[in-house]
C-alpha positions in Angstrom: 1.1 12.3 -13.6 -0.2 15.7 -12.7 -3.1 16.4 -10.2 -5.6 17.7 -12.8 -4.9 14.7 -15.2 -5.2 12.3 -11.9 -8.4 13.9 -11.0 -9.8 13.6 -14.6 -8.8 9.7 -14.8 -10.6 9.0 -11.3 -13.6 11.0 -12.7 -13.4 8.8 -15.9 -13.3 5.6 -13.4 -16.1 6.7 -11.4 -18.8 6.1 -14.1 -19.5 4.7 -17.4 -19.1 7.6 -19.2 -18.7 8.6 -23.0 -15.0 8.3 -22.4 -14.8 5.0 -20.8 -16.7 3.6 -23.5 -14.3 4.8 -26.2 -11.5 2.9 -24.1 -13.3 -0.4 -23.9 -11.6 -1.8 -27.0 -8.3 -1.2 -25.3 -9.7 -2.9 -22.1 -10.7 -6.0 -24.1 -7.0 -6.6 -25.3 -5.7 -5.9 -21.6 -8.4 -8.5 -20.6 -7.5 -10.8 -22.8 -3.6 -10.6 -22.2 -4.0 -10.7 -18.4 -6.6 -13.6 -18.6 -4.3 -15.7 -20.8 -1.5 -15.2 -18.6 -3.7 -16.2 -15.3 -4.8 -19.4 -17.3 -1.2 -20.3 -18.2 -0.3 -20.4 -14.5 -3.5 -21.9 -13.5 -3.1 -25.1 -16.0 0.4 -25.4 -15.1 2.0 -24.4 -18.7 3.9 -21.6 -16.7 5.1 -22.6 -13.1 5.0 -20.5 -10.3 8.2 -20.7 -8.1 8.7 -21.4 -4.2 11.4 -19.7 -2.5 11.4 -22.1 0.6 9.7 -20.0 3.0 5.8 -19.2 3.3 4.8 -16.0 1.4 1.9 -13.7 2.1 0.8 -11.3 -0.6 -1.1 -8.1 0.0 -2.5 -6.5 -2.9 -5.4 -5.4 -4.9 -7.2 -5.5 -8.1 -7.4 -2.0 -8.7 -5.1 0.9 -9.6 -4.1 3.1 -7.3 -3.5 2.9 -3.2 -6.0 1.2 -1.3 -4.2 0.9 2.2 -1.9 -2.1 1.6 1.1 -0.5 3.1 -0.3 -0.2 6.5 -1.5 -4.0 6.3 2.1 -5.0 5.4 3.5 -3.3 8.6 0.6 -4.6 10.8 1.3 -7.9 9.7 5.2 -7.5 10.4 4.2 -7.0 13.7 1.7 -9.6 14.4 4.0 -12.4 12.8 6.8 -11.1 15.2 4.5 -11.5 18.1 4.0 -15.3 17.0 7.7 -15.8 17.1 8.5 -15.4 13.4 11.2 -13.3 11.7 9.4 -11.8 8.6 11.0 -10.0 5.6 9.0 -7.8 3.1 9.6 -7.5 -0.7 8.2 -5.0 -2.9 8.3 -3.8 -6.6 9.5 -0.4 -5.1 7.2 1.9 -7.2 8.5 5.2 -8.5 12.3 4.0 -8.0 14.9 4.4 -10.8 16.0 1.2 -12.2 14.6 -2.4 -11.9 17.3 -4.3 -10.3 17.2 -6.0 -7.1 18.4 -3.8 -4.2 18.2 -4.0 -0.3 16.5 -1.1 1.2 18.2 0.3 4.3 17.6 2.8 6.8 19.6 5.5 4.6 18.5 4.2 1.3 17.3 7.1 -0.8 13.5 7.2 -2.1 14.9 7.1 -5.7 16.7 3.9 -4.8 14.0 2.3 -3.1 10.5 3.8 -3.5 8.7 5.7 -0.9 6.5 2.8 0.3 9.5 0.1 0.9 11.5 2.7 2.7 8.8 3.5 4.9 8.2 -0.1 5.8 12.0 -0.5 6.4 12.1 2.7 8.9 9.0 2.0 10.4 9.3 -2.0 11.4 13.0 -2.7 11.0 12.5 -5.7 8.9 14.6 -6.7 6.1 13.2 -5.1 2.8 14.1 -5.9 -0.8 12.9 -4.3 -3.8 13.0 -5.6 -7.5 10.5 -5.6 -10.7 11.1 -9.6 -10.5 9.5 -10.7 -6.9 11.2 -14.2 -7.0 14.6 -12.7 -7.6 13.7 -10.1 -4.8 12.8 -13.0 -2.5 15.7 -15.0 -3.1 18.0 -12.1 -2.5 16.5 -11.2 0.9 16.6 -15.0 2.1 20.2 -15.0 0.9 21.2 -12.1 2.7 19.0 -12.8 5.9 19.2 -16.4 6.8 17.1 -16.1 9.9 14.2 -14.5 7.7 11.4 -17.6 7.8 8.2 -16.0 6.0 8.0 -13.3 3.5 5.3 -10.6 2.8 5.0 -9.1 -0.8 3.4 -5.5 -0.8 1.4 -5.6 -3.8 2.2 -8.6 -6.2 -1.5 -10.0 -6.2 -0.8 -10.3 -10.0 2.9 -11.4 -9.9 1.7 -15.1 -10.4 5.3 -16.4 -10.8 5.8 -16.1 -7.0 3.9 -19.0 -5.3 2.2 -17.6 -2.3 0.3 -19.5 0.9 -1.8 -16.7 1.7 -3.4 -13.8 -0.2 -5.2 -10.6 1.1 -7.1 -8.5 -1.4 -7.5 -4.9 -0.1 -10.4 -2.5 -1.2 -11.3 1.1 0.1 -14.6 3.3 -0.2 -13.8 3.7 -3.9 -14.8 0.0 -4.6 -14.2 -1.0 -8.2 -15.3 2.4 -9.7 -17.4 1.7 -12.9 -16.5 -2.0 -12.7 -14.3 -2.0 -16.0 -10.9 -3.1 -16.7 -7.7 -0.5 -17.4 -7.8 1.8 -18.9 -11.5 2.0 -19.3 -11.8 1.4 -15.8 -9.6 1.0 -12.7 -9.7 -2.7 -12.6 -6.4 -4.6 -13.1 -8.4 -7.8 -12.9 -12.0 -8.9 -12.8 -13.9 -8.8 -9.3 -13.9 -12.4 -9.4 -10.2 -12.5 -8.9 -10.9 -11.4 -5.3 -12.8 -14.4 -4.5 -9.8 -16.5 -4.9 -7.9 -14.5 -2.0 -8.1 -16.1 1.3 -9.8 -12.7 2.7 -10.8 -9.2 1.8 -9.6 -6.4 3.8 -11.9 -3.6 3.7 -10.0 -0.2 4.3 -12.8 1.8 5.6 -16.5 1.1 4.3 -16.7 -0.6 0.8 -19.7 -0.1 -1.1 -22.7 -2.6 -0.5 -22.9 -3.8 -3.8 -19.1 -5.1 -3.7 -19.6 -6.2 -0.2 -22.4 -8.6 -1.7 -20.3 -9.6 -4.6 -17.4 -10.5 -2.0 -19.7 -12.1 0.6 -18.4 -15.6 0.2 -14.8 -14.2 1.5 -13.9 -13.2 5.0 -14.1 -9.6 5.4 -11.8 -7.9 7.6 -12.4 -4.4 8.4 -9.4 -1.9 8.9 -9.2 1.5 10.4 -6.2 3.8 10.8 -5.5 4.9 14.2 -3.1 7.4 15.2 -2.6 10.9 17.2 1.1 10.8 17.3 3.2 13.4 15.1 6.8 13.5 14.6 8.8 16.6 13.4 10.6 15.8 10.0 13.5 17.9 11.0 14.4 15.9 14.4 11.7 13.3 15.1 10.6 15.1 18.1 7.1 13.8 19.1 3.9 15.6 19.9 0.4 14.9 19.9 -2.2 15.8 17.2 -4.0 18.0 19.3 -0.8 20.3 19.5 -1.9 21.7 16.1 -5.4 22.6 17.1 -6.3 26.3 16.3 -3.2 26.6 14.1 -4.8 26.0 11.1 -2.0 23.9 9.3 -1.4 23.2 5.6 -2.1 19.2 5.2 -0.3 17.6 2.4 -1.0 14.1 1.1 0.5 12.5 -1.9 -1.1 9.0 -1.5 -3.4 7.0 -3.6 -6.4 8.5 -1.9 -5.8 11.8 -0.2 -9.7 12.5 0.8 -9.5 9.5 3.1 -6.6 11.3 5.0 -8.2 14.9 5.0 -11.5 13.2 6.2 -9.9 11.5 8.9 -8.2 14.7 10.2 -11.5 16.6 9.9 -13.1 13.7 12.2 -10.6 14.9 14.9 -11.7 18.4 14.7 -8.6 19.9 12.9 -9.3 22.8 10.8 -6.8 23.1 7.9 -5.9 24.0 4.3 -6.0 20.7 1.9 -3.1 20.3 -0.7 -3.7 16.8 -2.7 -0.6 15.5 -4.7 -0.4 12.6 -7.1 0.4 9.2 -5.7 4.4 8.8 -5.2 4.7 12.4 -6.0 8.4 13.4 -5.7 8.4 16.3 -3.6 10.3 19.7 -3.9 10.9 22.2 -1.3 8.8 24.6 -3.6 5.9 22.2 -3.1 5.9 23.0 0.7 5.9 26.7 0.2 2.7 28.3 0.8 3.6 31.9 1.7 2.8 31.8 5.4 4.0 30.5 8.6 1.4 27.9 9.3 2.9 24.5 10.0 2.6 21.7 7.5 1.1 18.2 8.3 1.6 15.1 6.0 1.3 11.3 5.9 4.4 9.1 6.8 4.6 8.2 3.3 5.2 11.7 2.1 7.7 12.3 5.2 10.3 9.8 4.0 10.6 11.9 0.9 10.4 15.4 2.6 12.6 15.1 5.4 15.5 15.3 3.0 14.7 18.8 3.0 12.8 19.6 6.2 15.4 21.7 8.1 15.4 24.1 5.0 12.0 24.7 5.5 10.8 27.9 7.3 8.1 26.3 9.1 7.8 23.1 11.3 6.7 20.1 9.2 5.1 17.3 11.0 4.2 13.7 9.9 1.2 11.6 11.5 2.0 8.1 12.4 -0.9 6.0 12.2 -1.3 2.0 12.8 -3.8 -0.4 11.2 -6.4 -1.9 13.3 -8.4 -5.3 11.9 -11.5 -6.6 12.9 -11.4 -9.5 13.1 -8.0 -10.1 13.5 -5.8 -12.3 11.1 -5.0 -14.9 13.5 -6.6 -17.8 11.5 -4.0 -17.1 8.4 -1.1 -16.7 10.8 -1.9 -20.1 12.5 -1.7 -21.2 9.0 1.8 -19.9 8.5 3.0 -21.1 11.9 2.0 -24.6 11.1 4.0 -24.5 7.8 7.1 -23.1 9.3 7.0 -25.0 12.6 4.5 -28.2 11.7 2.3 -26.8 14.8 1.2 -23.7 16.5 1.8 -22.5 20.0 -1.8 -21.8 20.5 
């Protein structure tokens, strides 16, 4: 999807405009279909599959990125601190094919998708992708017998996979105009988030949405990081090394503005270049006609590192970590109990 089209769709979803009203009949069909499917699982006419280990689902009810991947990587590290051995499953959005595949450190984005490849390289955890999450989970557990907990990156709507804990992630965009696809950004009604174990607010969420979700524990997340790595050789540097250089900043994520705003808050001046989420970068996308350095997200770096040594300028990526308050310890205790029968706390 082209940037201009993405901006247009986002503008339609922000308000109940005339175009959004015209799309409401399609939203009604989408709502009926998804509602029937949820009901079939809820009443037991369709059975969710258990895969033999606890499953944590990190997802959202809106289209577009809201910050799920940093939460997944945070959970991998927290589960390891608890003495568990986590694995990750994902659909692998944007990859070619639908078959189940293991994501290796040398996998291509075409094979794995950008977010699964980032998770695999950043955490070292086993990662499998597949449109069928149950099949991906079974393949991962078959290949990695020591894995004793799974995290599903997205998959809140993949009801065939039974889960033990659900986290619903929102960001400052909230639920837009509050309508379901395609008239609005919602995959499911807001009430669906009330069935999650907790809500994770990536930054601030609209007050009205916070009130609607007030019956659920809300964990506030912020992304922190000041370390850069150069794509060509992984050399490290501080973000302050770019001060005064007015770099080009590239973001092909669900909400590029969030990345730009966080950088401006550090005092960095730059030229911003927003691309569609999961954009397949080509070297021409990063030729800006001058010698200023380029800064991008880690997610973009897994794609651009393939040709970084061909760029006439240095390309850097900012490494960030998710910080959550309060922490997710109560849910991790639940997982520990299901694995070991007790917790070491």
